[in-house]
C-alpha positions as CSV (number, residue, x, y, z in Angstrom):
1,M,-10.1,84.0,-56.0
2,D,-6.7,83.9,-54.2
3,M,-4.4,80.8,-54.1
4,S,-5.7,79.5,-50.8
5,D,-9.3,79.6,-52.0
6,K,-8.2,77.7,-55.1
7,A,-6.5,75.0,-53.0
8,G,-9.5,74.6,-50.7
9,H,-11.8,74.4,-53.8
10,A,-9.6,71.7,-55.3
11,A,-9.6,69.7,-52.1
12,G,-13.4,70.0,-51.9
13,L,-13.6,68.7,-55.5
14,R,-11.5,65.7,-54.5
15,E,-13.7,64.9,-51.4
16,A,-17.0,65.6,-52.9
17,P,-18.9,62.9,-54.7
18,P,-18.2,63.1,-58.4
19,R,-21.1,64.4,-60.4
20,G,-22.6,62.6,-63.2
21,R,-22.0,59.1,-61.6
22,S,-24.6,56.6,-60.8
23,L,-26.0,55.9,-57.4
24,F,-23.9,52.7,-57.2
25,G,-20.7,54.5,-58.0
26,R,-21.4,57.0,-55.3
27,I,-21.9,54.2,-52.7
28,V,-18.6,52.5,-53.8
29,W,-16.8,55.8,-53.5
30,S,-18.3,56.4,-50.0
31,W,-17.2,53.0,-48.7
32,A,-13.7,53.5,-50.1
33,A,-13.4,56.8,-48.3
34,F,-14.6,55.2,-45.1
35,F,-12.0,52.4,-45.2
36,R,-9.2,54.8,-46.0
37,W,-10.1,57.0,-43.0
38,S,-10.6,53.8,-40.8
39,A,-7.2,52.4,-41.8
40,A,-5.6,55.8,-41.2
41,T,-7.3,55.9,-37.8
42,I,-6.2,52.4,-36.8
43,V,-2.6,53.0,-37.9
44,A,-2.6,56.2,-35.9
45,L,-4.0,54.4,-32.8
46,L,-1.4,51.6,-33.2
47,M,1.4,54.1,-33.5
48,I,0.1,55.9,-30.3
49,A,-0.2,52.5,-28.6
50,L,3.3,51.5,-29.6
51,L,4.7,54.8,-28.4
52,W,2.7,54.4,-25.2
53,L,4.1,50.9,-24.7
54,Y,7.6,52.0,-25.5
55,F,7.6,54.8,-23.0
56,L,5.3,53.0,-20.5
57,D,6.5,52.5,-16.9
58,W,5.6,48.9,-16.6
59,N,5.6,49.0,-12.8
60,T,2.2,50.7,-13.2
61,M,0.9,47.4,-14.6
62,R,1.9,45.3,-11.7
63,G,-1.6,45.6,-10.2
64,P,-3.6,44.5,-13.3
65,L,-1.1,41.7,-14.0
66,A,-1.3,40.5,-10.4
67,R,-5.1,40.5,-10.5
68,Y,-5.0,38.5,-13.8
69,A,-2.6,36.0,-12.2
70,S,-4.8,35.8,-9.1
71,H,-7.8,34.9,-11.3
72,R,-5.9,32.2,-13.2
73,L,-4.4,30.6,-10.1
74,G,-7.4,31.0,-7.8
75,R,-5.0,32.5,-5.2
76,E,-4.1,36.1,-4.4
77,V,-0.9,37.1,-6.2
78,H,1.2,40.2,-5.3
79,I,4.2,41.6,-7.2
80,A,6.5,43.3,-4.8
81,G,9.4,44.2,-7.1
82,N,10.0,45.6,-10.5
83,L,8.1,44.5,-13.6
84,E,10.2,44.7,-16.8
85,V,8.8,44.1,-20.2
86,R,10.7,44.2,-23.5
87,L,8.2,44.1,-26.4
88,F,10.2,45.4,-29.3
89,S,12.1,42.3,-30.2
90,F,11.6,39.1,-32.2
91,T,11.7,37.4,-28.7
92,P,9.6,39.6,-26.4
93,S,10.4,39.0,-22.7
94,M,9.1,39.8,-19.3
95,S,10.9,39.8,-15.9
96,V,9.1,40.0,-12.6
97,H,10.8,40.5,-9.3
98,G,9.4,39.6,-5.9
99,V,6.3,37.5,-6.8
100,R,4.3,36.3,-3.9
101,V,1.3,33.9,-3.9
102,A,-0.8,33.9,-0.8
103,N,-2.2,30.8,0.9
104,P,-5.8,30.2,1.8
105,A,-6.6,31.1,5.4
106,W,-6.9,27.5,6.6
107,V,-3.2,26.7,5.8
108,G,-1.9,28.8,8.7
109,Q,1.1,30.1,6.8
110,P,0.9,33.3,4.7
111,L,2.7,32.3,1.4
112,A,2.3,29.4,-1.0
113,A,5.1,30.8,-3.1
114,D,7.8,33.5,-2.8
115,I,9.8,33.9,-6.0
116,G,12.8,36.2,-6.1
117,D,13.0,36.6,-9.8
118,F,11.0,35.1,-12.7
119,S,11.7,35.7,-16.4
120,V,10.1,34.4,-19.6
121,S,10.6,35.1,-23.3
122,V,8.4,34.2,-26.3
123,R,9.2,33.8,-30.0
124,L,7.2,36.4,-31.9
125,M,6.9,34.9,-35.4
126,P,5.5,31.5,-34.3
127,L,3.2,33.3,-32.0
128,L,1.6,35.1,-34.9
129,Y,0.7,31.7,-36.3
130,G,-0.8,30.6,-33.0
131,K,2.2,28.5,-31.8
132,L,3.7,29.3,-28.4
133,I,7.4,28.7,-28.0
134,L,9.3,29.8,-25.0
135,P,13.1,30.4,-25.7
136,S,13.7,30.9,-22.0
137,V,12.1,30.3,-18.6
138,E,14.1,31.2,-15.5
139,F,13.4,31.1,-11.7
140,D,15.7,32.6,-9.1
141,D,15.3,31.8,-5.4
142,P,11.8,30.3,-5.7
143,N,10.4,29.2,-2.3
144,I,7.3,26.9,-2.9
145,L,5.0,25.5,-0.2
146,V,2.5,22.7,-1.1
147,V,0.0,21.7,1.6
148,R,-2.8,19.2,1.6
149,D,-5.0,18.6,4.7
150,K,-6.7,15.4,5.8
151,Q,-9.9,16.4,3.9
152,G,-8.0,16.6,0.6
153,R,-7.9,20.5,0.4
154,T,-4.8,21.9,-1.2
155,N,-3.3,25.4,-1.2
156,W,-2.7,25.0,-5.0
157,D,-5.4,24.4,-7.6
158,F,-4.1,21.6,-9.8
159,R,-7.1,21.3,-12.0
160,G,-6.5,19.0,-14.9
161,S,-3.3,17.5,-13.4
162,A,-4.7,14.0,-13.6
163,Q,-4.3,14.1,-17.4
164,G,-0.8,15.6,-17.2
165,Q,0.3,19.1,-18.0
166,K,0.8,20.2,-21.6
167,I,3.6,22.7,-21.4
168,P,4.7,25.0,-24.3
169,P,8.1,24.1,-25.7
170,I,10.8,25.5,-23.5
171,Q,14.3,25.9,-25.0
172,R,16.1,26.9,-21.8
173,F,14.7,26.1,-18.4
174,V,16.7,27.2,-15.4
175,V,15.9,27.0,-11.6
176,R,18.5,28.5,-9.3
177,N,18.4,27.9,-5.6
178,G,14.8,26.5,-5.6
179,Q,13.3,25.5,-2.2
180,L,10.4,23.2,-2.1
181,R,8.4,22.0,0.9
182,I,5.5,19.6,0.8
183,D,3.3,18.9,3.8
184,D,0.7,16.3,2.8
185,R,-1.3,15.5,5.8
186,L,-3.6,13.1,3.9
187,R,-0.7,10.9,3.0
188,R,1.3,11.8,6.1
189,M,4.2,12.9,3.9
190,V,6.6,15.7,4.5
191,F,9.3,16.8,2.0
192,A,11.8,19.6,2.4
193,G,14.5,20.1,-0.1
194,M,16.4,22.1,-2.8
195,V,15.6,22.0,-6.6
196,S,17.7,23.2,-9.4
197,S,18.0,22.8,-13.2
198,N,20.5,23.8,-15.8
199,E,21.7,23.0,-19.3
200,R,25.2,22.2,-20.3
201,A,26.6,22.6,-23.8
202,G,27.7,19.4,-25.5
203,G,26.1,17.3,-22.8
204,G,24.4,14.8,-25.1
205,D,21.7,12.9,-23.3
206,H,22.8,14.7,-20.1
207,A,22.6,18.2,-21.5
208,F,19.5,19.1,-19.4
209,E,19.6,18.2,-15.7
210,L,17.0,18.6,-13.0
211,T,18.0,17.7,-9.5
212,G,16.4,17.6,-6.1
213,E,17.8,16.8,-2.7
214,G,16.2,16.9,0.7
215,T,14.4,14.7,3.2
216,L,11.2,12.7,2.7
217,N,9.5,11.7,6.0
218,G,12.9,11.9,7.7
219,N,14.7,9.9,5.1
220,K,17.3,11.3,2.7
221,F,15.8,12.0,-0.7
222,V,17.8,12.5,-3.9
223,A,16.4,12.9,-7.5
224,D,18.4,13.2,-10.7
225,I,16.5,13.7,-13.9
226,H,18.3,14.4,-17.1
227,G,17.6,14.5,-20.9
228,G,18.8,15.8,-24.2
229,A,19.3,19.5,-25.0
230,L,16.1,21.5,-25.0
231,I,17.2,24.2,-27.4
232,N,17.0,21.9,-30.5
233,V,14.1,19.8,-29.2
234,D,11.7,18.7,-32.0
235,E,8.0,18.5,-31.0
236,S,7.4,15.8,-33.6
237,K,10.1,13.5,-32.2
238,P,10.3,11.7,-28.8
239,Y,12.3,13.4,-26.1
240,H,14.6,10.9,-24.2
241,F,14.9,11.2,-20.4
242,A,16.4,9.2,-17.6
243,A,15.6,9.5,-13.9
244,D,17.3,8.2,-10.7
245,V,15.3,8.7,-7.5
246,R,16.2,7.5,-3.9
247,S,14.1,7.9,-0.8
248,G,15.9,6.3,2.1
249,T,16.6,2.8,0.9
250,T,13.9,2.9,-1.7
251,H,15.3,3.3,-5.2
252,A,13.6,3.9,-8.6
253,V,15.4,4.1,-11.9
254,A,13.7,5.0,-15.2
255,D,14.9,5.3,-18.8
256,G,12.3,6.3,-21.4
257,A,10.9,9.1,-23.5
258,F,8.1,11.5,-24.0
259,P,6.5,10.8,-27.4
260,R,5.6,14.4,-27.6
261,P,8.0,16.7,-25.8
262,F,6.5,18.9,-23.1
263,H,3.4,16.8,-23.0
264,L,3.9,15.4,-19.6
265,G,0.7,13.4,-19.8
266,Q,2.3,10.8,-22.0
267,F,5.5,8.9,-21.6
268,W,7.0,5.4,-21.4
269,A,10.1,4.2,-19.4
270,A,11.9,1.0,-18.6
271,T,11.6,1.2,-14.8
272,T,13.1,-0.7,-11.9
273,F,11.9,-0.3,-8.3
274,S,13.8,-1.8,-5.3
275,G,13.9,-1.4,-1.6
276,P,13.4,-3.2,1.8
277,T,9.6,-3.2,1.6
278,M,7.0,-2.3,-1.1
279,A,5.0,-0.4,1.6
280,D,7.6,2.5,1.3
281,L,6.6,3.0,-2.3
282,Y,3.6,4.9,-1.0
283,Y,5.7,8.0,-0.5
284,L,6.7,8.0,-4.2
285,T,3.5,6.8,-5.8
286,G,0.7,7.6,-3.4
287,L,-0.5,3.9,-3.8
288,A,-0.9,1.6,-0.8
289,F,1.3,-1.4,-1.2
290,P,1.6,-4.2,1.4
291,N,4.6,-4.9,3.7
292,T,6.9,-7.2,1.9
293,P,10.4,-8.6,2.2
294,P,13.2,-6.8,0.2
295,Y,12.2,-6.6,-3.5
296,R,13.4,-5.7,-6.9
297,L,10.9,-5.4,-9.7
298,S,11.4,-4.2,-13.3
299,G,8.9,-3.5,-16.1
300,T,7.7,-0.9,-18.5
301,L,5.9,2.1,-17.0
302,T,3.7,4.1,-19.3
303,R,1.3,7.0,-18.9
304,D,-1.5,7.9,-21.2
305,G,-3.3,10.9,-19.6
306,S,-4.7,9.7,-16.2
307,L,-3.9,6.0,-16.9
308,F,-0.6,4.6,-15.6
309,H,0.4,1.0,-16.6
310,F,3.3,-1.0,-15.2
311,A,3.6,-3.9,-17.6
312,D,5.7,-7.0,-18.1
313,I,6.7,-7.0,-14.4
314,K,9.6,-9.3,-13.6
315,G,11.6,-9.7,-10.4
316,L,11.9,-11.0,-6.9
317,V,10.0,-10.2,-3.7
318,G,12.1,-11.9,-1.0
319,S,13.1,-15.1,-2.7
320,S,9.8,-15.5,-4.6
321,D,9.6,-14.6,-8.3
322,M,6.9,-12.1,-9.3
323,H,5.3,-11.4,-12.7
324,G,2.3,-9.5,-13.9
325,D,0.7,-6.2,-14.8
326,V,-0.6,-3.2,-12.7
327,T,-2.7,-0.3,-13.9
328,A,-3.7,2.8,-12.0
329,Q,-6.5,5.2,-13.1
330,T,-5.9,8.5,-11.4
331,A,-8.9,10.2,-12.9
332,D,-11.1,8.1,-10.5
333,T,-11.7,9.4,-7.0
334,P,-10.1,7.7,-5.2
335,T,-7.5,6.2,-7.7
336,F,-8.4,2.8,-8.9
337,V,-5.7,0.1,-9.2
338,R,-6.1,-3.2,-11.0
339,A,-3.4,-5.9,-10.9
340,Q,-2.9,-9.4,-12.1
341,L,0.2,-11.0,-10.4
342,T,1.6,-14.5,-10.4
343,S,4.6,-16.4,-9.0
344,R,6.0,-19.6,-10.4
345,Q,7.3,-20.5,-6.9
346,L,6.3,-18.7,-3.7
347,N,8.5,-19.0,-0.6
348,F,6.0,-19.3,2.2
349,D,8.2,-17.3,4.6
350,D,7.8,-14.3,2.3
351,L,4.2,-14.1,3.3
352,G,5.1,-13.2,6.9
353,P,5.6,-9.5,6.3
354,L,2.1,-9.2,4.8
355,I,0.7,-9.5,8.3
356,G,3.5,-7.6,9.9
357,A,6.0,-10.4,10.7
358,P,9.7,-9.5,10.1
359,P,11.2,-10.6,6.8
360,P,12.9,-14.1,6.8
361,G,16.3,-13.9,8.6
362,A,15.6,-10.5,10.1
363,A,16.0,-10.1,13.8
364,R,13.1,-8.8,15.9
365,K,13.5,-5.4,17.3
366,G,12.5,-4.2,20.8
367,S,12.6,-5.6,24.3
368,A,13.3,-9.2,25.2
369,A,9.6,-9.7,25.8
370,A,8.7,-8.4,22.4
371,S,11.3,-10.6,20.7
372,T,9.5,-13.8,22.0
373,R,6.0,-12.7,20.8
374,V,4.5,-14.6,17.9
375,L,1.8,-12.2,16.9
376,P,3.2,-9.3,14.9
377,D,2.6,-5.7,15.8
378,A,3.4,-3.9,12.6
379,P,0.7,-1.2,12.1
380,L,-2.0,-1.3,9.4
381,Y,-2.1,2.2,7.8
382,V,-5.8,2.7,7.5
383,E,-5.5,6.1,5.9
384,R,-3.7,4.5,2.9
385,I,-6.5,2.0,2.4
386,R,-8.9,4.9,2.1
387,Q,-6.9,6.6,-0.6
388,M,-7.4,4.0,-3.3
389,N,-9.7,1.4,-4.7
390,A,-8.3,-1.8,-6.1
391,D,-8.9,-5.2,-7.6
392,V,-5.9,-7.5,-7.3
393,Q,-5.6,-11.2,-8.3
394,Y,-2.6,-13.2,-7.2
395,D,-1.7,-16.8,-8.0
396,A,1.3,-18.9,-6.9
397,A,1.7,-22.1,-8.9
398,T,3.9,-23.8,-6.3
399,I,4.8,-23.0,-2.7
400,K,8.1,-23.7,-1.0
401,S,7.6,-24.4,2.8
402,Q,9.6,-26.3,5.4
403,D,6.7,-26.5,7.8
404,F,3.5,-27.0,5.7
405,P,2.8,-29.3,2.8
406,L,1.4,-26.6,0.6
407,R,0.9,-26.8,-3.2
408,D,-0.5,-23.5,-4.4
409,L,-2.2,-20.2,-3.5
410,H,-5.0,-18.1,-4.9
411,L,-5.8,-14.6,-3.5
412,H,-8.3,-12.0,-4.6
413,V,-8.1,-8.6,-2.9
414,V,-10.7,-5.8,-3.4
415,L,-10.5,-2.3,-1.9
416,N,-13.7,-0.3,-2.1
417,N,-14.0,3.0,-0.3
418,G,-12.0,2.1,2.8
419,V,-13.1,-1.5,3.0
420,M,-10.6,-4.3,2.1
421,T,-11.9,-7.7,1.3
422,L,-9.7,-10.8,0.8
423,D,-12.0,-13.4,-0.7
424,P,-11.1,-16.0,-1.4
425,I,-7.8,-16.8,0.3
426,T,-7.2,-20.4,-0.9
427,F,-4.2,-22.6,0.1
428,D,-4.1,-26.1,-1.4
429,F,-2.3,-28.6,0.7
430,T,-0.9,-31.9,-0.6
431,R,-4.1,-33.3,0.9
432,G,-6.7,-30.8,1.9
433,K,-7.5,-27.2,1.6
434,L,-7.7,-23.9,3.5
435,N,-10.4,-21.5,2.4
436,A,-10.7,-18.1,4.1
437,S,-12.2,-14.7,3.7
438,L,-11.2,-11.6,5.6
439,K,-12.9,-8.2,5.6
440,V,-11.1,-5.2,7.0
441,D,-13.2,-2.1,7.5
442,A,-10.8,0.9,7.6
443,R,-13.2,3.7,7.2
444,K,-12.5,4.8,10.8
445,D,-9.2,5.4,12.5
446,V,-9.2,1.9,14.0
447,A,-9.9,-1.1,11.7
448,V,-12.7,-3.6,12.3
449,S,-12.0,-7.0,10.9
450,D,-14.0,-10.2,10.4
451,L,-12.3,-13.5,9.6
452,D,-13.9,-16.8,8.5
453,A,-11.5,-19.6,7.8
454,R,-12.1,-23.3,7.0
455,L,-9.8,-26.3,6.9
456,S,-11.3,-29.3,5.0
457,N,-10.1,-32.8,4.2
458,I,-6.7,-32.2,5.9
459,R,-4.7,-35.4,6.5
460,L,-2.9,-35.1,9.8
461,E,-0.1,-37.5,8.8
462,Q,1.2,-35.0,6.3
463,F,2.2,-32.6,9.2
464,V,4.2,-35.2,11.2
465,H,7.3,-37.2,10.6
466,G,8.0,-40.8,11.2
467,N,7.2,-44.1,9.8
468,P,4.5,-44.9,10.7
469,P,3.4,-41.3,11.6
470,A,2.5,-40.6,15.2
471,V,-1.0,-39.6,14.3
472,E,-3.3,-40.2,11.3
473,G,-6.8,-39.0,10.5
474,L,-8.9,-36.5,8.6
475,L,-9.1,-33.0,10.2
476,A,-11.7,-30.3,9.7
477,A,-11.6,-26.9,11.4
478,R,-13.4,-23.6,11.4
479,A,-12.5,-20.2,12.8
480,Q,-14.8,-17.2,13.0
481,M,-13.5,-14.0,14.6
482,H,-14.4,-10.4,15.0
483,T,-11.6,-8.1,16.0
484,V,-10.8,-4.4,16.4
485,G,-7.2,-3.1,16.0
486,N,-4.6,-1.8,13.5
487,S,-2.2,-4.7,13.9
488,V,-2.5,-8.5,14.1
489,R,-1.5,-8.4,17.8
490,K,-3.9,-5.6,18.7
491,A,-6.7,-7.3,16.7
492,A,-6.1,-10.6,18.4
493,A,-6.2,-8.9,21.8
494,T,-9.8,-7.9,21.1
495,A,-10.9,-11.1,19.4
496,N,-14.5,-12.4,19.8
497,G,-15.7,-15.6,18.2
498,A,-15.0,-19.3,18.2
499,L,-12.5,-21.9,16.9
500,T,-13.5,-25.5,16.3
501,F,-11.4,-28.6,15.5
502,V,-12.8,-32.0,14.5
503,V,-11.2,-35.4,13.8
504,P,-13.9,-38.0,13.3
505,S,-11.6,-41.0,13.3
506,G,-8.0,-42.0,12.9
507,K,-5.0,-43.5,14.7
508,V,-2.6,-42.2,17.3
509,R,0.7,-43.6,18.7
510,K,-0.3,-45.8,21.7
511,S,2.5,-44.5,23.9
512,F,1.3,-40.9,23.5
513,A,-2.2,-41.9,24.5
514,E,-1.0,-43.7,27.6
515,L,1.2,-40.8,28.6
516,T,-1.7,-38.4,28.7
517,G,-3.0,-40.5,31.5
518,I,0.5,-40.5,33.0
519,D,0.6,-44.3,32.9
520,L,4.1,-44.8,34.2
521,L,4.2,-48.5,33.3
522,N,2.5,-48.6,30.0
523,G,3.3,-45.2,28.6
524,L,6.9,-44.9,29.7
525,G,7.5,-48.5,28.9
526,L,6.3,-48.1,25.3
527,L,8.2,-44.9,24.9
528,L,11.5,-46.3,26.3
529,T,11.3,-49.4,24.1
530,N,10.6,-47.2,21.1
531,D,7.3,-49.0,20.5
532,K,5.6,-47.5,17.4
533,S,2.4,-49.4,17.6
534,D,-0.8,-47.3,17.2
535,T,-4.2,-47.4,18.7
536,G,-7.6,-46.3,17.4
537,L,-8.6,-42.6,17.6
538,R,-12.4,-42.8,17.9
539,C,-12.8,-39.0,17.6
540,A,-11.4,-35.7,18.6
541,V,-13.3,-32.5,19.1
542,A,-12.0,-29.2,20.5
543,R,-13.9,-25.9,20.7
544,F,-12.5,-22.6,22.0
545,D,-14.7,-19.6,22.6
546,A,-12.9,-16.2,22.3
547,R,-14.0,-13.2,24.4
548,D,-12.0,-10.0,24.4
549,G,-8.8,-11.8,23.3
550,V,-9.1,-14.8,25.7
551,M,-9.8,-18.2,24.2
552,T,-11.4,-20.6,26.6
553,A,-11.7,-24.4,26.0
554,R,-15.4,-25.1,26.1
555,Q,-15.0,-28.6,24.7
556,F,-11.8,-30.6,24.5
557,T,-12.2,-34.3,24.0
558,I,-9.8,-36.8,22.4
559,D,-11.2,-40.3,22.6
560,T,-8.7,-43.1,21.9
561,D,-9.4,-46.8,22.4
562,P,-7.4,-47.1,25.7
563,V,-7.7,-43.6,27.1
564,L,-10.3,-40.8,27.2
565,I,-8.5,-37.4,27.1
566,N,-10.2,-34.2,28.3
567,G,-8.7,-30.7,28.4
568,S,-9.5,-27.3,29.9
569,G,-7.9,-23.9,30.2
570,T,-7.3,-20.7,28.3
571,I,-5.1,-19.2,25.6
572,N,-4.7,-15.5,26.3
573,L,-4.0,-13.6,23.1
574,R,-3.5,-10.4,24.9
575,D,-0.2,-11.4,26.4
576,E,0.2,-14.7,24.4
577,S,0.2,-16.8,27.5
578,L,-1.0,-20.5,27.8
579,N,-2.8,-22.1,30.7
580,L,-4.0,-25.5,29.6
581,A,-4.5,-28.8,31.4
582,I,-4.9,-32.2,29.8
583,T,-6.1,-35.3,31.7
584,G,-6.2,-38.8,30.4
585,K,-8.6,-41.4,32.0
586,P,-7.9,-45.0,31.2
587,K,-10.7,-47.3,30.0
588,E,-9.0,-50.4,31.4
589,F,-7.4,-51.4,34.7
590,R,-4.0,-49.7,35.1
591,I,-1.2,-50.0,37.7
592,G,1.3,-47.2,38.1
593,R,-1.0,-44.3,37.0
594,L,-0.2,-40.9,38.3
595,R,-3.4,-38.9,38.7
596,A,-2.1,-35.5,37.8
597,P,-3.1,-33.4,34.8
598,I,-0.4,-32.5,32.2
599,S,-0.1,-28.7,32.1
600,I,0.8,-26.6,29.1
601,G,2.0,-23.2,30.1
602,G,4.5,-20.5,29.0
603,S,3.8,-18.5,25.9
604,L,2.8,-19.1,22.3
605,G,6.4,-18.6,21.3
606,S,7.9,-20.7,24.0
607,P,5.4,-23.2,25.5
608,S,6.3,-25.5,28.5
609,V,4.9,-28.9,29.3
610,G,4.8,-30.3,32.8
611,V,2.8,-32.1,35.5
612,K,0.7,-30.2,37.9
613,A,2.4,-30.7,41.2
614,G,-0.6,-30.5,43.6
615,P,-2.5,-33.6,42.6
616,A,0.8,-35.5,42.2
617,L,1.9,-34.6,45.7
618,A,-1.5,-35.5,47.1
619,Q,-1.3,-38.9,45.4
620,G,2.2,-39.4,46.7
621,G,1.1,-38.5,50.2
622,I,-1.7,-41.1,50.1
623,A,0.9,-43.7,48.9
624,A,3.2,-42.8,51.8
625,A,0.4,-43.1,54.3
626,L,-0.6,-46.5,52.9
627,G,3.1,-47.5,52.9
628,V,3.2,-47.1,56.7
629,L,0.6,-49.8,57.1
630,N,2.0,-52.1,54.4
631,P,4.7,-51.3,51.8
632,F,2.6,-53.2,49.2
633,A,-0.4,-51.1,50.0
634,A,1.4,-48.0,48.8
635,L,0.8,-49.3,45.2
636,L,-3.0,-49.0,45.7
637,A,-2.6,-45.2,45.4
638,F,-1.4,-45.7,41.8
639,V,-4.1,-48.2,40.8
640,D,-6.8,-47.0,38.4
641,P,-9.8,-49.4,37.8
642,G,-10.2,-48.0,34.3
643,L,-13.8,-46.9,34.5
644,A,-13.8,-44.3,31.8
645,K,-16.3,-44.8,29.0
646,D,-16.2,-44.2,25.3
647,A,-17.2,-40.6,24.4
648,N,-20.4,-40.0,22.4
649,C,-18.6,-39.1,19.2
650,V,-21.8,-38.8,17.2
651,A,-23.1,-36.1,19.6
652,L,-19.8,-34.4,19.8
653,S,-19.7,-34.2,16.0
654,E,-23.2,-32.9,15.8
655,N,-22.4,-30.2,18.3
656,A,-19.4,-29.2,16.2
657,R,-21.7,-29.0,13.2
658,K,-24.1,-26.6,15.0
659,G,-21.7,-24.6,17.2
660,P,-20.6,-21.0,17.0
661,A,-17.9,-21.9,14.5
662,P,-19.8,-24.7,12.7
663,V,-17.7,-27.5,11.0
664,K,-19.0,-29.9,8.5
665,T,-17.3,-33.0,9.8
666,P,-15.8,-35.5,7.4
667,S,-17.3,-39.0,7.3
668,R,-16.0,-41.4,10.0
669,R,-13.5,-44.0,8.9
670,R,-12.2,-46.9,11.0
């Protein structure tokens, strides 16, 4: 046997199962040999894999990586430039050049993102323990387009964004020359601007800075967000941040912290919002706020997943104080908002912008004709109402008003799938109450509204000055209107319904009653002598029917002891013009009465009172003709025998109770 045969024989002895051992020993030996060979094979494969990765041209992996990214994003991803990967390091890194993300076909533009360069690195040792830490994330020349259509489709899939993104810790985050464009057709919002971020050594709380600048719906937009250094951030400690955002004249300032850094779904911040009207906050928050006077509100804004809470609100809206809490649940579709708001003192003028009137002290814009209009024409944005549901309670403990003796206000607003209900709207007067409900159906492009308002137990004397007051009595009124339009003026121009006023009894200045009959002797005499004596008001009933924005007097009767007053005419809400006539008929013999109706014309904003010339001229002509025969006979043309009778107040009140805008009349008091 030569030496080679001996070596082979020795090797065979080592590999062959040892003789003389038990069956169990042979099995153990067999498994040990299997594991040795398996380990050797795995090590060999790993070495081959490592060598393959070391010498690999990573550009050959652009296709598989792009397909994986396409699957994760739900959008086609293409890598046009080089792919560079550095694996053999304690901080493996990857750089990708020319990343392009395609848009869905319906967008009409090819790319959702075009990124010049993207690089990311990972800490190896924490990764082995299942903890992902990114030492660096950098973007160069990213160009991002975000589009959402009117149906809510978006070119990006933001699944889970309602809860807030959980981002791995980033120790260096850089964006250079970033361009962002947002075209949100659902919110009618367009943003175009530049975004950049950087980190400065020794910057303290301003070490990290993220800035954005551009235009938001044509208004200049500037955002400055800064915080502490990222490189030493501790995931177990809160991360402080501050933000300053301006959109046109709307300004938001926040100073707070993320309890867990890089968990954007949780934060708190002392926040202040200010601007000319809260309606403009829609572009920053996506929530539909009403038109208001200039405001400044502060509170604590917190986020816990999909729940946002603006608590301990304090500030001013116009000259009215505001307090309360607001929550928004973004996980609901649409977002659900609940608010409880109060004012210690409400300035009544601050309510004007809610219906589109200009803020107190603001000049009306537009033509001279527009400046004299009373009914506001500010639009109601129906698409905003459809984008949220809400339940809002508002209470004002006291009301400051120069024109109305108001005490307090309670308002409950509910938004439900495009239908806004204000029920109740309750104003308490010093004596009396206004109760109203308003339903606005904004599910279509043009809103349809229904109003039902009641005045009850209103004392007329609280609205007039003088001692004694010129009129006294108990007023009840009812308005029921159905309108179509996206502003108060457009809705009024289409109004259909009825308006009823009833005063069952009271008192009125005697000179006013006589003047309605144009009693030149009695009326002018009482007026010129400043006589403040009153006379009985037996009843007053007025009913206007509205058809296509024109209110026509179907019943207009004011019955006083000396004079029965009737009225007729129209109030045109389309052009806000007045065309009314009032005629007083004496119940007693009168000398010096001019038989001509008093006319009320002009506009709602600038009414004019006069005497209809035709009947007056005719009466003057008769007097002239009689004067030819006998000068004293001319007086006969101005004599009224006073044949008017008392009105049937019981029947008038009963008709008001059963009419198209029924009024429950107060009990008669004499």
